[in-house]
MARDO-478685 format. One line per 10 residues: number of its first residue (from 1); their letters; for each residue x, y, z of N, C-alpha, C. Coordinates in steps of 0.05 Angstrom, whole numbers, plus 5000, padded with zeros to 4 digits. Atoms other than C-alpha are relative to their C-alpha. Example, Ala and Ser with C-alpha at 12.3 -4.5 7.8 and 13.67 -1.06 7.14 Angstrom:
<recs>
1 = as = 5018:4976:5000:5246:4910:5156:5018:5024:5000 | 4984:4976:4999:5273:4979:5143:4985:5022:5014;
</recs>
This chain:
<recs>
1 = myslvrqvgn = 4986:5026:4995:5232:5627:4756:5030:5004:5002 | 4971:4994:4999:5302:5653:4741:5007:5014:5026 | 4995:4986:4975:5297:5700:4800:5000:4981:5024 | 5001:5020:4978:5278:5642:4846:5025:4984:5001 | 4976:5016:5002:5336:5600:4822:5024:5016:5010 | 4977:4983:4991:5384:5659:4833:4999:5004:5030 | 5002:4996:4971:5357:5670:4903:5010:4975:5015 | 4991:5025:4988:5368:5596:4920:5030:4998:4998 | 4971:5002:5004:5438:5599:4891:5015:5019:5019 | 4988:4981:4981:5455:5662:4932:4999:4990:5028;
11 = hrqavgeeae = 5002:5010:4972:5429:5629:4995:5020:4978:5005 | 4981:5021:4997:5472:5568:4983:5028:5011:5003 | 4974:4988:4998:5533:5611:4972:5005:5013:5027 | 4998:4987:4974:5519:5651:5035:5005:4980:5022 | 4996:5021:4979:5514:5587:5077:5028:4989:4998 | 4972:5010:5003:5580:5561:5048:5020:5020:5011 | 4981:4980:4990:5616:5626:5062:4999:5003:5030 | 5002:4998:4971:5589:5629:5133:5014:4977:5013 | 4987:5024:4989:5613:5558:5145:5031:5004:5000 | 4971:4997:5001:5684:5576:5122:5009:5021:5020;
21 = rgdgriladv = 4991:4979:4981:5687:5641:5163:4998:4990:5029 | 5003:5010:4973:5660:5607:5225:5021:4979:5007 | 4979:5020:4994:5708:5548:5219:5026:5014:5004 | 4974:4986:4997:5766:5596:5210:5003:5013:5027 | 4999:4986:4974:5749:5637:5272:5004:4980:5023 | 4999:5020:4979:5738:5575:5315:5028:4987:5000 | 4974:5014:5002:5801:5541:5289:5023:5018:5011 | 4979:4982:4991:5843:5603:5302:5000:5002:5031 | 5002:4997:4971:5818:5611:5373:5008:4974:5015 | 4994:5025:4987:5823:5537:5391:5030:4994:4998;
31 = satgrrltrd = 4972:5006:5003:5893:5531:5363:5017:5017:5018 | 4985:4982:4983:5915:5590:5404:4998:4993:5030 | 5005:5006:4971:5886:5565:5470:5001:4971:5006 | 5001:5028:4996:5883:5490:5460:4974:4990:5013 | 5025:5008:4987:5812:5489:5487:4983:4984:4981 | 5020:5014:5016:5753:5447:5462:4978:5020:4993 | 5022:4982:5008:5692:5478:5428:4980:5003:5023 | 5021:4995:4980:5640:5510:5473:4973:4989:4991 | 5027:5009:5007:5568:5488:5475:4987:5018:4979 | 5012:4981:5020:5547:5551:5437:5012:4996:4973;
41 = elasrrdlge = 4986:5004:5026:5599:5538:5383:4990:4975:4987 | 5011:5025:5011:5575:5467:5374:4972:5004:4990 | 5028:4995:5008:5503:5490:5371:4999:5017:4974 | 5000:4984:5024:5521:5542:5318:5007:4983:4976 | 4993:5017:5022:5554:5488:5275:4977:4981:4993 | 5024:5016:5006:5492:5443:5282:4979:5016:4985 | 5019:4983:5013:5448:5501:5263:5008:5005:4971 | 4991:4995:5027:5491:5515:5203:4997:4975:4982 | 5005:5025:5015:5487:5442:5183:4971:4997:4991 | 5029:5001:5007:5411:5445:5185:4994:5019:4977;
51 = raadaghglr = 5005:4980:5021:5411:5508:5143:5012:4991:4973 | 4987:5010:5025:5459:5477:5093:4983:4979:4987 | 5017:5021:5011:5413:5417:5085:4975:5012:4987 | 5023:4987:5011:5353:5462:5075:5006:5015:4975 | 4993:4985:5023:5391:5502:5024:5007:4982:4976 | 4995:5019:5022:5404:5439:4983:5028:4993:4995 | 4971:5008:5003:5479:5431:4993:5002:4970:5003 | 4993:5028:4996:5507:5362:4987:5020:4997:5023 | 4982:5003:4977:5542:5336:5049:5029:4995:4992 | 4973:5006:5009:5602:5311:5011:5015:5026:4993;
61 = sligahlaat = 4986:4975:5007:5618:5379:4982:5004:5018:5024 | 4997:4983:4976:5607:5413:5049:5024:4990:5018 | 4977:5011:4985:5656:5366:5084:5026:5009:4986 | 4976:4991:5015:5706:5383:5029:5006:5029:5005 | 4995:4972:4994:5695:5457:5042:5011:5004:5028 | 4990:4998:4973:5707:5447:5116:5030:4993:5000 | 4972:5007:5001:5773:5412:5102:5017:5020:4986 | 4985:4979:5014:5793:5465:5052:5004:5024:5018 | 4998:4977:4981:5779:5519:5105:5021:4993:5021 | 4980:5008:4980:5821:5479:5154:5028:5003:4990;
71 = raawpappts = 4973:4997:5012:5881:5477:5107:5007:5029:4998 | 4994:4972:5004:5874:5551:5093:5006:5014:5026 | 4997:4987:4975:5870:5570:5166:5019:4985:5019 | 4982:5016:4983:5921:5519:5192:5020:5018:5014 | 4982:4982:4985:5959:5554:5247:5029:4992:4997 | 4971:5005:5002:6034:5561:5247:5010:4987:5025 | 4988:5013:4976:6079:5521:5295:5004:5022:5021 | 4998:5027:4989:6086:5510:5353:4973:4988:5007 | 5026:5011:4993:6011:5494:5354:5000:4970:4997 | 5002:5029:5001:5996:5421:5368:4981:4991:4978;
81 = pdsvlaavqq = 5019:5010:5020:5967:5386:5307:4977:4985:5012 | 5021:5016:4988:5928:5341:5353:4976:5017:5009 | 5021:4983:4990:5889:5398:5385:4984:5012:4976 | 5014:4990:5023:5873:5427:5316:4982:4979:4987 | 5016:5021:5012:5850:5361:5288:4976:4992:5018 | 5022:5005:4981:5808:5349:5351:4978:5021:4996 | 5020:4979:5004:5774:5416:5339:4985:4996:4974 | 5012:5005:5026:5762:5400:5266:4980:4977:5001 | 5018:5022:4997:5732:5334:5285:4974:5008:5014 | 5024:4991:4986:5684:5368:5333:4982:5017:4981;
91 = vvdafaegye = 5015:4983:5019:5664:5420:5280:4985:4983:4980 | 5012:5017:5021:5652:5368:5226:4978:4983:5011 | 5020:5017:4988:5615:5322:5273:4974:5015:5007 | 5024:4984:4993:5568:5377:5298:4986:5009:4975 | 5012:4991:5025:5557:5403:5228:4984:4977:4987 | 5013:5023:5012:5541:5333:5202:4975:4992:5015 | 5023:5006:4983:5494:5321:5261:4976:5018:4993 | 5021:4982:5007:5454:5383:5244:4989:4994:4972 | 5007:5006:5028:5454:5365:5170:4982:4975:4999 | 5016:5025:5000:5428:5294:5184:4974:5004:5014;
101 = raqrlavrqe = 5025:4995:4986:5376:5320:5233:4980:5013:4981 | 5017:4987:5019:5349:5366:5179:4990:4981:4979 | 5008:5020:5020:5348:5309:5129:4979:4981:5010 | 5020:5018:4988:5310:5263:5176:4974:5014:5003 | 5025:4985:4997:5260:5318:5190:4986:5003:4973 | 5011:4997:5027:5251:5330:5115:4987:4974:4991 | 5011:5026:5008:5240:5256:5103:4974:4994:5015 | 5024:5005:4985:5189:5251:5159:4977:5019:4990 | 5021:4982:5010:5152:5313:5133:4990:4990:4973 | 5008:5010:5027:5152:5283:5062:4983:4976:5003;
111 = eatrrefidd = 5016:5024:4995:5126:5217:5089:4972:5007:5010 | 5025:4991:4989:5072:5253:5128:4982:5012:4979 | 5015:4988:5022:5052:5293:5067:4989:4979:4981 | 5008:5021:5018:5050:5231:5024:4977:4983:5012 | 5021:5016:4987:5009:5191:5075:4974:5015:5002 | 5024:4984:4999:4960:5249:5083:4986:5000:4972 | 5012:5000:5027:4951:5252:5007:4987:4973:4994 | 5011:5027:5006:4941:5176:5002:4974:4996:5015 | 5025:5003:4984:4889:5177:5058:4978:5015:4987 | 5020:4983:5013:4852:5234:5024:4991:4987:4973;
121 = llygrsdlgr = 5005:5011:5026:4858:5199:4957:4981:4975:5002 | 5014:5025:4997:4830:5132:4982:4973:5003:5015 | 5024:4996:4986:4776:5161:5026:4982:5022:4988 | 5016:4979:5014:4754:5219:4981:4992:5022:5019 | 5008:4980:4980:4755:5267:5040:5008:5029:4992 | 4990:4974:5007:4790:5325:5005:4984:5012:4977 | 5011:4987:5023:4765:5376:4956:5012:4988:4975 | 4990:5014:5023:4771:5341:4889:5019:5016:4983 | 4982:4983:5016:4802:5400:4853:5027:5002:5013 | 4974:4998:4985:4855:5409:4907:5014:4973:5000;
131 = laeraerfgl = 4988:5026:5001:4866:5334:4908:5014:4994:4974 | 4987:5004:5026:4880:5333:4834:5026:5016:4997 | 4975:4984:5000:4932:5389:4843:5022:4986:5016 | 4980:5014:4983:4967:5350:4899:5009:4975:4986 | 4993:5026:5012:4965:5286:4858:5023:5003:4980 | 4979:4997:5020:5011:5315:4804:5028:4998:5013 | 4974:5002:4986:5067:5319:4856:5009:4971:5002 | 4994:5028:4997:5062:5243:4862:4997:4985:4974 | 5000:5013:5026:5058:5229:4788:4973:4992:4989 | 5026:5008:5009:4983:5221:4781:4985:5023:4987;
141 = rlshahavav = 5018:4980:5013:4937:5259:4734:4972:4990:5003 | 5026:5011:4993:4869:5249:4764:4978:5008:4980 | 5019:4995:5022:4835:5278:4702:4996:4976:4983 | 5001:5025:5015:4849:5210:4671:4988:4978:5017 | 5011:5023:4985:4818:5143:4690:5023:4985:5013 | 4980:5016:4986:4855:5101:4741:4987:4975:5011 | 5009:5024:4988:4849:5031:4768:5019:4993:5023 | 4985:5006:4975:4872:5003:4835:5000:4970:5004 | 4997:5028:4992:4899:4935:4852:5007:4999:5029 | 4995:5003:4971:4899:4912:4925:5009:4972:5005;
151 = aqgptaydes = 4989:5027:4993:4942:4854:4950:4998:4996:5030 | 5003:5007:4972:4927:4820:5015:5016:4974:5006 | 4983:5023:4994:4978:4772:5046:4994:4989:5028 | 5004:5012:4974:4984:4730:5109:5006:5018:5023 | 4993:4980:4979:5012:4789:5148:4994:5028:4990 | 5005:4972:5007:5002:4864:5150:5026:5012:4990 | 4976:4987:5012:5050:4907:5109:4998:5030:5002 | 4999:4971:5002:5073:4979:5112:5022:5007:4980 | 4983:4992:5022:5115:5020:5064:5030:4994:5006 | 4972:5007:4994:5180:5003:5101:5005:4970:4999;
161 = dpvarrieqs = 4997:5029:5001:5168:4929:5094:5016:4991:4976 | 4984:5010:5023:5218:4891:5050:4983:4990:4977 | 5018:5010:5021:5160:4860:5012:4991:5023:4982 | 5009:4976:5015:5133:4929:4992:5022:5012:4984 | 4977:4989:5014:5202:4954:4973:5008:4983:4976 | 4993:5018:5022:5216:4892:4931:4981:5002:4977 | 5020:4997:5022:5151:4898:4892:5004:5026:4986 | 4997:4974:5013:5162:4972:4880:5025:5000:4982 | 4976:5001:5016:5233:4959:4855:4995:4984:4974 | 5006:5016:5024:5207:4906:4807:4984:5016:4980;
171 = lvtrfghrsi = 5017:4984:5018:5154:4953:4779:5016:5023:4987 | 4984:4978:5011:5203:5011:4771:5019:4989:4979 | 4981:5012:5019:5253:4965:4736:4986:4993:4974 | 5015:5009:5023:5200:4939:4689:4987:5023:4984 | 5015:4979:5013:5160:5002:4674:5010:5028:5003 | 4992:4973:4995:5199:5061:4699:4980:5014:5017 | 5019:4984:4984:5157:5117:4729:4977:5008:4982 | 5023:4996:5017:5093:5110:4688:4976:5010:5015 | 5023:4989:4984:5049:5152:4734:4988:4978:5017 | 5009:5022:4983:5046:5092:4781:5005:5008:5029;
181 = llttkdgrll = 4998:4995:4971:5034:5099:4856:4999:4974:5015 | 4999:5024:4983:5055:5042:4902:4999:5010:5029 | 5003:4992:4972:5033:5047:4974:4988:4977:5016 | 5013:5020:4983:5002:5009:5032:4977:5014:5015 | 5023:4990:4985:4936:5017:5069:4988:4978:5016 | 5012:5020:4983:4909:4979:5128:5013:4973:4997 | 4986:5025:5001:4963:4927:5121:5000:4986:4973 | 5001:5011:5027:4950:4915:5047:5019:5015:4981 | 4983:4987:5021:4994:4931:4986:4981:5011:4978 | 5017:4987:5020:4964:4979:4935:5017:5009:4976;
191 = cvapgdqdev = 4988:4989:5024:4981:4997:4864:4979:5016:4985 | 5018:4983:5015:4947:5056:4829:5014:5006:4973 | 4989:4997:5027:4958:5059:4754:4980:5011:4981 | 5019:4990:5020:4928:5093:4693:4982:4977:4990 | 5020:5021:5007:4865:5056:4671:5006:4986:4974 | 4995:5013:5026:4892:5041:4602:5026:4984:5000 | 4975:5015:4998:4954:5005:4628:4996:4974:5016 | 5006:5025:4986:4928:4936:4646:5025:4984:5007 | 4976:5016:4996:4997:4907:4640:5014:5007:5027 | 4987:4992:4975:5021:4947:4701:4987:4985:5023;
201 = layfakqaya = 5014:5013:4978:4967:4919:4748:5003:4970:4998 | 4996:5029:5002:4975:4849:4720:5028:4992:5010 | 4973:5006:4990:5050:4852:4734:5001:5004:5030 | 5001:4996:4971:5037:4880:4803:4988:4976:5014 | 5014:5023:4988:4989:4823:4817:5018:4975:5000 | 4981:5022:5001:5041:4772:4795:5022:5002:5021 | 4978:4995:4981:5096:4803:4837:4989:4998:5029 | 5012:5000:4973:5050:4812:4898:4993:4972:5008 | 5008:5028:4994:5025:4740:4894:5025:4985:5008 | 4975:5015:4994:5097:4714:4894:5012:5011:5026;
211 = atdggrvaig = 4987:4988:4977:5123:4763:4947:4985:4995:5026 | 5016:5004:4975:5066:4750:4996:4995:4970:5005 | 5003:5029:4996:5074:4674:4992:4971:4991:4995 | 5026:5010:5007:5009:4662:4957:4977:5017:5010 | 5022:4982:4992:4968:4723:4978:4980:5002:4977 | 5021:4996:5020:4907:4746:4940:5000:5029:4991 | 5000:4973:5011:4901:4806:4894:4973:5005:4986 | 5025:4992:5014:4838:4842:4871:5005:5026:4985 | 4996:4977:5017:4836:4892:4815:4973:5013:4994 | 5025:4985:5005:4782:4946:4811:4999:5008:4971;
221 = rpqpgpggvv = 5003:4990:5027:4754:4972:4746:5011:5028:4997 | 4991:4972:5005:4784:5035:4714:4976:5019:5004 | 5021:4980:4995:4744:5095:4738:5011:5028:4994 | 4990:4974:5009:4749:5166:4711:4998:5021:5022 | 5003:4976:4983:4760:5232:4746:5014:4998:5026 | 4986:5000:4974:4789:5253:4813:4989:4980:5020 | 5011:5020:4982:4741:5207:4849:5002:4971:4991 | 4999:5026:5012:4757:5148:4805:5018:4981:5016 | 4982:5017:4985:4814:5122:4848:4986:4987:5024 | 5014:5011:4977:4771:5114:4910:4979:4980:4992;
231 = qsyeealnal = 5020:5018:5009:4716:5080:4870:5013:4973:4992 | 4987:5025:5008:4764:5029:4840:5012:4986:5024 | 4989:5011:4975:4797:5019:4908:4978:4985:5015 | 5022:5013:4986:4729:5003:4940:4991:4975:4986 | 5007:5025:5015:4713:4954:4884:5020:4978:5006 | 4980:5021:4994:4778:4918:4897:4997:4989:5028 | 5005:5009:4972:4764:4915:4972:4976:4982:5001 | 5024:5016:5000:4694:4888:4959:5005:4973:4987 | 4994:5025:5013:4723:4835:4913:5015:4982:5019 | 4986:5016:4980:4770:4812:4968:4981:4989:5021;
241 = dladrldlea = 5020:5008:4981:4712:4809:5016:4982:4977:4989 | 5015:5021:5013:4671:4768:4967:5015:4974:4998 | 4983:5024:5002:4729:4720:4957:5001:4985:5027 | 5000:5012:4974:4731:4708:5032:4974:4986:5006 | 5027:5011:4993:4656:4697:5038:4993:4976:4983 | 5007:5021:5018:4651:4652:4977:5022:4979:4996 | 4978:5018:5002:4717:4616:4986:5010:4997:4971 | 4990:5000:5028:4739:4635:4916:5030:4993:5000 | 4973:5010:4999:4804:4601:4899:5019:5016:4982 | 4983:4986:5019:4830:4647:4844:5019:5019:5015;
251 = pvlhaadllv = 4982:4981:4987:4893:4685:4866:4997:5029:4992 | 5004:4973:5010:4876:4745:4823:4970:5003:4993 | 5029:4995:5005:4805:4773:4823:4996:5026:4986 | 5006:4976:5015:4777:4824:4775:4971:5008:5008 | 5026:4990:4992:4719:4866:4801:4980:4998:4978 | 5019:5002:5023:4689:4866:4731:4988:4973:4997 | 5010:5027:5003:4681:4791:4735:4981:4992:5023 | 5016:5006:4976:4644:4794:4802:4976:5018:5003 | 5021:4980:4998:4591:4846:4786:4973:4987:5007 | 5026:5013:4994:4535:4795:4792:4994:4998:5030;
261 = ypvltrdrqa = 5004:5003:4971:4546:4788:4867:4989:5025:5013 | 5013:4976:4989:4532:4860:4886:4971:5003:4991 | 5028:4998:5010:4470:4857:4842:4982:4982:5017 | 5016:5019:4985:4446:4795:4880:4994:5010:5028 | 5004:4991:4972:4455:4828:4948:4990:5029:5003 | 5008:4972:4998:4431:4897:4930:4974:5003:5016 | 5024:5001:4984:4363:4880:4959:5004:4978:5021 | 4993:5020:4980:4385:4845:5022:4976:4985:5011 | 5023:5014:4989:4316:4830:5048:4989:4980:4980 | 5010:5019:5020:4295:4798:4983:5018:4975:4999;
271 = madlvssalg = 4982:5023:5000:4357:4754:4984:4996:4983:5025 | 5004:5015:4975:4345:4735:5057:4974:4984:4998 | 5025:5015:5003:4273:4715:5039:5005:4976:4982 | 4994:5023:5018:4299:4671:4982:5015:4978:5015 | 4985:5020:4985:4350:4637:5027:4982:4985:5020 | 5018:5012:4980:4298:4626:5081:4980:4981:4987 | 5020:5017:5014:4247:4598:5032:5012:4975:4988 | 4989:5022:5015:4293:4555:4990:5017:4981:5017 | 4982:5016:4984:4343:4531:5042:4992:4996:5029 | 5008:5002:4972:4308:4541:5108:4992:4972:5008;
281 = pltaarggpr = 5008:5027:4993:4278:4470:5106:5024:4981:5007 | 4977:5017:4994:4349:4442:5110:5007:4999:5030 | 4996:5000:4971:4349:4460:5184:4987:4976:5014 | 5013:5024:4989:4305:4399:5195:5017:4975:4997 | 4983:5023:5003:4362:4353:5175:5014:4993:5026 | 4986:5008:4976:4396:4312:5228:5027:5014:5001 | 4975:4985:4997:4454:4354:5254:4999:5028:4989 | 5003:4973:5011:4428:4417:5221:5006:5002:4971 | 4998:4997:5029:4436:4446:5151:5028:5000:4989 | 4973:4995:5010:4512:4452:5147:5009:4979:4981;
291 = vlmetliayf = 4990:5021:5018:4528:4384:5116:4986:5001:4973 | 5014:4999:5026:4474:4391:5063:5007:5026:4985 | 4990:4975:5013:4497:4463:5049:5027:4994:4987 | 4974:5007:5011:4568:4437:5038:4996:4983:4975 | 5006:5017:5024:4538:4386:4990:4992:5017:4976 | 5009:4982:5022:4503:4439:4949:5023:5017:4989 | 4978:4984:5009:4565:4483:4947:5019:4984:4983 | 4982:5017:5016:4609:4426:4923:4988:4993:4973 | 5014:5008:5024:4557:4406:4872:5001:5023:4979 | 5000:4978:5019:4551:4475:4841:5028:5009:4993;
301 = dsgcvaaeaa = 4973:4992:5006:4625:4491:4846:5014:4981:4980 | 4988:5020:5018:4641:4427:4807:4985:4998:4974 | 5015:4999:5025:4594:4446:4750:4977:4980:4999 | 5023:5019:4998:4538:4400:4775:5008:4972:4990 | 4991:5027:5006:4580:4338:4763:5002:4985:5027 | 5002:5013:4974:4563:4290:4820:5026:4985:5007 | 4975:5015:4994:4627:4248:4813:5022:5019:5009 | 4979:4980:4992:4672:4310:4818:4994:5011:5027 | 5008:4989:4974:4632:4338:4876:5005:4980:5022 | 4995:5021:4981:4636:4271:4912:5030:4998:5007;
311 = rrlslsvraf = 4971:5001:4996:4712:4270:4902:5009:5023:5018 | 4992:4977:4984:4718:4340:4932:4993:4996:5029 | 5009:5004:4972:4680:4318:4994:5010:4973:5011 | 4989:5026:4992:4717:4251:4998:4977:4980:5006 | 5023:5018:4997:4651:4213:4990:4999:4982:4976 | 5006:5017:5023:4629:4156:4946:4978:5014:4984 | 5021:4988:5016:4584:4176:4889:4972:4992:5011 | 5026:5009:4989:4528:4135:4921:4992:5016:5024 | 5006:4984:4976:4534:4172:4987:4993:5029:4992 | 5006:4972:5009:4535:4239:4951:4972:5001:4988;
321 = tyrleriqql = 5026:5000:5013:4474:4221:4910:4978:4998:5021 | 5019:5002:4978:4438:4202:4974:4995:5028:5013 | 5003:4973:4989:4451:4272:5001:4983:5018:4982 | 5017:4985:5019:4422:4303:4938:4971:4993:5003 | 5028:5009:4997:4360:4261:4947:4988:5011:5026 | 5010:4989:4975:4355:4284:5019:4993:5029:4998 | 5006:4971:5005:4359:4357:4997:4974:5003:4986 | 5025:4998:5015:4303:4345:4948:4976:4994:5018 | 5021:5007:4982:4261:4312:5002:4992:5023:5018 | 5005:4978:4981:4269:4371:5050:4990:5026:4987;
331 = tgadpadtnh = 5006:4974:5012:4265:4429:5001:4979:4999:4978 | 5018:5003:5023:4221:4401:4946:5012:5009:4974 | 4986:4992:5025:4273:4424:4895:5022:4981:4994 | 4980:5019:5008:4317:4377:4856:5024:5015:4988 | 4976:4986:5010:4389:4404:4847:5007:4992:4972 | 4993:5009:5027:4396:4362:4784:4981:5009:4979 | 5020:4991:5019:4334:4391:4753:5006:5029:4992 | 4993:4973:5009:4350:4452:4710:4979:5021:5008 | 5020:4981:4992:4283:4483:4730:5003:5009:5029 | 4996:4994:4972:4303:4482:4803:5028:5010:5006;
341 = rymlqtavig = 4972:4995:4994:4378:4490:4797:5007:5029:5004 | 4993:4972:4998:4381:4565:4786:4991:5012:5026 | 5010:4990:4974:4338:4580:4847:5018:4991:5023 | 4984:5010:4978:4379:4535:4892:5028:5012:4999 | 4972:4989:5002:4446:4560:4866:5000:5029:5008 | 5001:4972:4991:4425:4633:4875:4996:5001:5030 | 5005:5000:4971:4400:4617:4945:5026:4992:5015 | 4974:5008:4988:4467:4582:4961:5020:5024:5000 | 4982:4977:5002:4506:4643:4937:4991:5021:5021 | 5010:4981:4981:4461:4688:4979:5006:4992:5029;
351 = arlldwpdka = 4994:5010:4973:4470:4644:5040:5029:5004:5007 | 4972:4996:4994:4545:4648:5034:5007:5030:5004 | 4995:4971:4996:4543:4724:5026:4988:5010:5026 | 5013:4991:4975:4497:4730:5086:5009:4984:5024 | 4988:5017:4978:4537:4680:5128:4978:4983:5013 | 5019:5018:4989:4477:4635:5136:5010:4971:4996 | 5017:4998:4976:4467:4590:5175:5014:5010:5025 | 4986:4991:4976:4520:4618:5222:4986:5025:5012 | 5014:4976:4991:4481:4684:5226:4971:4998:4992 | 5029:5001:5005:4406:4690:5231:4994:5020:4978;
361 = l = 5008:4982:5022:4372:4722:5171:4981:5022:5010;
</recs>
């Protein structure tokens, strides 16, 4: 380790000395002839700027070294100060251009490396052992359990978006760098945090909800091991999909609270048979099944309180009760009867998950 540090230090010193020698030679020649720098000389200064950036020099100290070299090599009269200063300006400008070019390239390479890691992390495409090694560079220890929160707003976001930067700054200010990874994927905001730090994801959800003007956030369950992040991420995505299908109103969804829905749809054919058997007769209603389906949804969502369901649908209680009676006539099942209610409610959930009656079963 010491040897590596010494090599880096020697390289930095060599770059600095080369800059001073080169500036001195150019300045001496330009001051004697009054000419401007040649294309090759400018290219050499740009190249040196790139090498200085790669060597880890700070631009401020390098500009200071250039000016110090200029003072040391300042030609004697009658040389025109204007021609010397013009040459110095060209040297510094070319050097800074090369330095900035190297910095931009380094940033792009770092962004590409980070994006590649995130894609591999969320899709599980990389060797898990290698993925765990790469994760440490970004502050994650994949041997531990992790959970993922996904925020979805009215627009798509990327990592350069002010919303993403504002949320990241809020988290860093609140928690510091607690092995937290903030990123974006497919237009959504993501937060990966250790599975035992619920407060991090809760705070992310609060900030994301506010920053996205009322977006929705889903939080996956903590999952262990290198593949745990992708599992938790997929749970969060499934929770968002369920919220859209079921018109769930909660701004923050926890996958652990929605486990019943994947269970209900695990056997799709069985669920389709239930929907067809229990709700299929509603297709005989005047105008189709949609109005009566909305009636059942409002009834079950309001806790089977007819007055509240009627209010949600802007109906009188009498009109709403008539609809319930019509449902009983068509299906043979009474929504108000506890013996029939579970079957109808399960069928309604299945219908919403299967997009019935919009899609054929």
